[in-house]
N, C-alpha and C positions, 0 to 999 in steps of 0.2 A: 541670874548673874549678869546677863547682858543688859537687862533693864536697869539693874542697880548701877552698873558702870555708866550707862547713858545718863541716868539721873545725877550721878556724882559729877559728871562732866558738864551738864547743861543747866543745873539748878543752882541758884546762888546759895551760899552756905547758911544764911539766916533762915531759909525755909527747907533746906535739904533734910534735916533730921526729922522734921514733922512729916514730910511727904514719904520718906522711907519707912517711917513707923506706920503710917496709914497703909502703905502698900503691903507691909508685912502682916498687918492685922487682917486685911482682906485675903491674903494668901492663906493664912492660918484658918480663917473662917471657911474658906473653900475646902480645905483639907478636912476640917471638922464635919462639914456637910457630906463630904464623900465617905467618911468613916461611918456616919449615921446611915447613909444609904446602904453601904455594904453590910453593916450589922443588921439592918432590916431584912435584906435579902437572905442573910444567913439564917435569921429566925424563921422567915416565911418559907424559903426553899431549902437550900443546903449550902455548905461551904464550897463545894465543887461548883455549883451554879454561880455563886457570888464571885469566885475567883475567875471563872470563865467570862462573865460579864465584864469584870475589871480588865482582863487581858484584851478582850475584843475592843473595849473602849480606848485603851491605851494605843492599840494598833491603829484604830481609825484616826485618833488624834495625831499620831505620828504621820500617817499618810496625808492628812490635811495639811500639816505643817510642811511636809516635804514638797507637796505640790505647790503650796503657797510660796515657798522659798525659791522654787524653780521659776515661778511666774514673776516674782518681784526682783529676783537676782540680788539677794542681800549682800551687802558689802561689810565685812567684819574687820577690815584693816584698821589698825590703830592710827589715830591722828598724831602727828609729831609736833 
């Protein structure tokens, strides 16, 4: 959502739809790859193992983003 808002505010309208479409394509491609990986783990190991790996990955990603946001001091105030 934040990236879409940034793109809407900073990209000229003649190129915006194409770039947002490409971004959504790669977002969906990443989700597809994640689903393939999870289904592979379900087949090879178990559902419990797969969900545990997913939960740990999400938690580690959250920690990385949290530490990064503290280091960079992100500013989410709207421009008027």
